[in-house]
C-alpha positions as CSV (number, residue, x, y, z in Angstrom):
1,M,0.0,0.0,-0.2
2,L,1.5,3.2,-1.0
3,S,0.4,6.7,1.1
4,L,0.9,10.4,0.9
5,S,-0.7,12.8,3.3
6,T,-0.5,16.3,3.6
7,T,-2.2,18.4,6.5
8,Y,-2.5,22.4,7.1
9,N,-3.8,23.8,10.2
10,L,-6.2,26.4,9.1
11,K,-6.6,27.9,13.2
12,K,-6.6,25.9,16.5
13,N,-8.3,22.3,16.0
14,N,-9.3,23.2,12.3
15,T,-7.2,21.3,10.0
16,I,-7.4,20.5,6.4
17,R,-6.1,17.4,5.0
18,F,-5.2,15.8,1.7
19,T,-4.7,12.3,1.5
20,Y,-3.7,9.6,-1.8
21,N,-3.4,6.4,-1.0
22,R,-2.6,3.2,-3.5
23,R,-4.3,-0.4,-2.4
24,L,-3.7,-3.5,-3.5
25,L,-6.3,-6.1,-2.5
26,Y,-5.8,-9.6,-3.1
27,P,-8.9,-11.8,-2.9
28,S,-9.7,-14.0,-0.1
29,Y,-10.0,-17.9,0.4
30,R,-13.1,-17.5,0.7
31,L,-13.8,-15.5,-2.8
32,L,-11.2,-17.8,-4.7
33,V,-12.9,-21.5,-3.4
34,P,-14.9,-22.5,-6.8
35,F,-17.3,-24.2,-5.0
36,T,-21.2,-23.0,-4.0
37,Y,-22.7,-22.4,-0.2
38,F,-25.9,-22.1,0.6
39,T,-27.9,-20.9,3.5
40,A,-29.3,-22.1,5.4
41,D,-32.6,-22.0,4.1
42,S,-31.7,-22.5,1.0
43,L,-32.8,-19.7,-0.8
44,S,-29.5,-17.8,-1.8
45,S,-26.5,-19.1,-2.6
46,R,-22.8,-17.8,-2.9
47,S,-19.7,-19.4,-5.0
48,G,-16.1,-18.1,-5.6
49,N,-13.9,-18.0,-8.8
50,S,-10.2,-19.5,-8.9
51,H,-9.6,-16.8,-12.1
52,L,-9.7,-13.6,-9.9
53,K,-7.2,-11.0,-10.1
54,P,-5.7,-8.6,-7.1
55,E,-7.7,-5.5,-7.2
56,V,-5.6,-2.1,-7.3
57,A,-7.6,1.2,-5.8
58,D,-6.5,4.3,-6.1
59,K,-7.7,7.0,-3.9
60,F,-7.7,10.7,-3.7
61,E,-9.8,13.1,-0.7
62,L,-9.3,15.9,0.9
63,A,-10.8,16.8,4.6
64,F,-11.8,19.0,6.5
65,S,-12.1,18.3,10.6
66,T,-12.6,20.2,14.0
67,E,-12.5,19.0,17.5
68,K,-13.6,20.4,20.5
69,D,-14.1,19.4,24.1
70,D,-17.5,17.6,23.9
71,Y,-17.5,17.1,20.0
72,S,-15.6,16.4,16.5
73,F,-16.4,16.4,13.3
74,S,-15.1,15.4,9.4
75,I,-16.3,16.3,6.3
76,S,-14.4,14.6,3.0
77,A,-14.4,14.6,-1.1
78,V,-13.4,11.4,-2.3
79,T,-12.4,10.2,-5.3
80,K,-11.8,6.3,-6.3
81,K,-10.3,4.7,-9.3
82,Y,-10.7,0.8,-9.0
83,R,-9.2,-1.6,-11.9
84,D,-9.9,-4.9,-12.0
85,Y,-12.7,-4.5,-8.9
86,I,-13.5,-7.5,-7.1
87,G,-17.6,-7.3,-6.8
88,K,-20.4,-9.7,-7.4
89,Q,-23.1,-10.9,-10.1
90,Y,-26.0,-12.0,-9.1
91,S,-29.1,-13.5,-10.8
92,I,-32.1,-15.5,-9.4
93,T,-33.1,-19.0,-10.4
94,N,-35.8,-20.9,-9.3
95,G,-36.4,-18.7,-6.3
96,V,-32.6,-19.1,-5.2
97,L,-30.4,-15.9,-5.1
98,S,-27.3,-16.4,-6.4
99,S,-24.4,-14.8,-6.4
100,Q,-20.4,-15.8,-7.8
101,Y,-17.4,-13.2,-7.5
102,H,-15.8,-11.4,-10.7
103,N,-13.3,-9.0,-11.9
104,L,-15.2,-5.9,-13.3
105,S,-13.5,-3.3,-15.6
106,N,-12.0,0.4,-14.4
107,I,-14.8,1.6,-12.1
108,L,-15.1,5.0,-10.6
109,T,-16.9,6.3,-7.9
110,A,-17.2,10.2,-6.3
111,G,-19.1,11.4,-3.6
112,G,-18.2,12.3,0.1
113,E,-18.3,11.2,3.0
114,F,-19.0,13.0,7.1
115,S,-17.9,11.9,10.9
116,F,-19.8,13.2,13.9
117,S,-18.9,12.6,17.8
118,A,-20.4,14.1,20.7
119,S,-20.3,13.5,24.2
120,L,-23.1,14.3,26.7
121,L,-22.9,13.2,30.7
122,F,-22.3,9.2,30.5
123,L,-23.9,8.9,26.6
124,E,-21.8,9.5,23.7
125,L,-22.8,9.6,20.3
126,N,-21.0,8.3,17.1
127,L,-22.6,9.2,13.8
128,D,-21.7,8.5,10.5
129,G,-22.5,8.5,6.4
130,N,-21.4,8.7,2.8
131,L,-23.1,9.2,-0.1
132,Y,-21.3,8.0,-3.3
133,Y,-22.1,8.5,-7.0
134,W,-20.8,4.6,-9.0
135,D,-19.4,4.8,-12.8
136,Y,-19.2,1.1,-14.4
137,P,-17.9,1.4,-17.4
138,G,-19.9,-0.5,-19.9
139,I,-22.7,-1.0,-17.5
140,D,-26.0,1.6,-18.1
141,H,-26.9,1.2,-14.3
142,D,-25.0,4.0,-12.7
143,G,-25.7,5.5,-9.6
144,L,-26.2,6.2,-5.8
145,S,-24.7,4.5,-3.1
146,H,-25.1,5.9,0.5
147,T,-25.3,4.6,4.1
148,L,-26.0,6.5,7.1
149,F,-24.5,4.7,10.7
150,T,-25.1,5.6,14.0
151,E,-23.8,4.2,17.5
152,I,-25.5,5.6,20.9
153,I,-22.9,4.2,23.5
154,A,-24.4,4.5,27.1
155,Y,-21.3,4.6,30.5
156,L,-22.7,2.6,33.7
157,P,-21.4,2.5,37.2
158,L,-19.0,-0.7,37.6
159,D,-17.6,-0.8,34.4
160,I,-20.4,-1.8,32.1
161,T,-21.1,0.2,29.0
162,A,-24.5,-0.9,27.1
163,G,-24.9,0.5,23.1
164,M,-27.4,0.4,20.4
165,E,-25.9,0.4,17.0
166,F,-29.0,2.1,13.9
167,E,-28.8,2.0,9.9
168,F,-31.4,4.5,9.2
169,F,-31.2,3.4,5.5
170,D,-28.9,1.5,3.3
171,N,-28.8,1.8,-0.1
172,I,-25.5,-0.2,-2.1
173,L,-25.0,-0.3,-5.5
174,Y,-23.6,-3.2,-7.7
175,P,-23.2,-3.8,-11.1
176,Y,-26.2,-5.7,-11.9
177,G,-28.4,-4.3,-9.1
178,Y,-28.9,-3.0,-5.3
179,L,-29.1,-3.8,-1.8
180,N,-32.0,-2.2,0.7
181,F,-32.2,-2.9,4.0
182,Y,-34.6,-1.7,6.1
183,N,-33.8,-3.0,9.6
184,P,-33.3,0.0,11.7
185,C,-31.4,-1.5,14.9
186,E,-28.6,-4.0,13.9
187,Y,-27.1,-4.3,17.7
188,F,-27.9,-4.0,20.9
189,Y,-24.9,-5.2,23.6
190,I,-24.4,-5.2,27.4
191,E,-20.3,-4.9,28.3
192,K,-18.4,-5.4,31.5
193,M,-14.9,-4.6,31.6
194,L,-12.9,-7.0,33.6
195,F,-9.0,-7.5,34.7
196,K,-8.6,-3.8,34.9
197,N,-9.8,-3.3,31.1
198,K,-7.7,-5.8,29.7
199,A,-10.6,-7.8,29.3
200,S,-14.1,-7.6,28.2
201,L,-17.4,-10.0,29.0
202,S,-20.1,-9.1,26.9
203,L,-23.7,-9.9,26.1
204,F,-25.0,-8.6,22.5
205,Y,-28.3,-9.2,20.2
206,L,-28.3,-9.3,16.6
207,Y,-31.1,-7.7,14.8
208,P,-33.8,-7.1,17.5
209,F,-36.3,-5.8,15.2
210,S,-35.8,-8.9,13.0
211,S,-37.5,-7.7,9.2
212,D,-38.5,-9.6,6.2
213,K,-38.2,-6.0,3.9
214,D,-34.5,-6.5,3.1
215,K,-34.5,-6.5,-0.7
216,T,-31.9,-7.3,-3.3
217,V,-32.8,-5.9,-6.4
218,I,-31.5,-7.5,-9.8
219,W,-31.1,-5.5,-12.7
220,N,-31.1,-7.7,-16.4
221,D,-29.5,-6.6,-19.8
222,Y,-33.6,-4.8,-20.4
223,F,-33.0,-3.0,-17.4
224,T,-36.0,-5.5,-16.0
225,E,-36.3,-5.2,-12.1
226,T,-36.1,-8.9,-10.4
227,E,-36.8,-8.2,-6.5
228,Y,-35.8,-10.8,-3.7
229,S,-36.8,-9.9,-0.6
230,Q,-35.3,-11.2,3.1
231,G,-35.5,-11.3,6.6
232,N,-33.0,-11.2,9.3
233,D,-33.3,-13.9,12.5
234,F,-32.4,-12.1,15.6
235,I,-29.0,-13.6,17.7
236,I,-28.6,-13.9,20.7
237,G,-24.7,-14.3,21.7
238,I,-21.8,-14.1,24.6
239,G,-18.7,-12.6,23.8
240,F,-15.3,-12.4,25.5
241,S,-12.2,-10.4,24.4
242,Y,-8.9,-9.7,26.0
243,F,-6.8,-6.4,24.8
244,F,-3.4,-7.3,24.2
245,N,-2.4,-3.1,24.5
246,R,-1.3,-2.6,27.4
247,G,-4.6,-2.7,29.2
248,E,-6.3,0.1,27.5
249,K,-9.6,-0.8,25.6
250,I,-9.6,-0.2,21.7
251,S,-12.0,2.3,20.7
252,A,-13.3,4.8,18.4
253,T,-12.9,2.4,15.2
254,K,-16.1,0.3,15.2
255,S,-17.9,2.7,12.7
256,K,-15.0,3.1,10.8
257,L,-14.7,-1.0,10.4
258,H,-18.6,-0.6,9.8
259,M,-18.1,1.5,6.6
260,E,-15.3,-0.5,5.6
261,Y,-17.6,-3.5,5.7
262,D,-20.5,-2.1,3.8
263,E,-17.7,-1.3,1.0
264,E,-16.6,-4.5,1.1
265,K,-20.3,-5.9,0.6
266,R,-20.1,-4.1,-2.5
């Protein structure tokens, strides 16, 4: 990975940053294995492709950020150019939604991102969003893709933390269709820090408000839309983590990782 960055301080706590980076992404094992995997309900499947090439991405970003005692805010304009973009191609056969990974031609995307964090008493609010226009050469299904992610965290006595994560709207575009998610609350958790903040024990609840409105739309060569809807089954689990960073808990990265994961889902 190649990265170049320059920063200019406008005044105290206000900065402008320009960044360029080139990323080389090699396909993971699950993307390469030429086998077909079905979900438990046999309504969707995913297949790998052993002929995938590494993906090359050039990213240019111009960002402004400000930080105060109780809040921080940043906004940026971004353009990305992909070569041999690794994406999914979808099809629906006999009611089964099938996908396979392929290298797509050069793809250009441009848009913006923003991030806002604020603290009030024992509450913390993290808000992240993006809006991109995707241009797929040789494919007429260009358009906007957007995500808005929110996290609310409550710091309680006895080193207990409770939090909820929301996606108020989510439209993810790919070359042959798009995904729409309507489940507003994705994640709820309660976490207890242990061993002087070196470890944590958590109880989490995924998709507490299960929805059957999640929708995948497939375009064919004649611009005909085919819809595939599915629900999200709720999941309850217990997690344990141990931190090897001198006893300090890793923080303020969850929403960023979430946005990167949404990008990979395309």
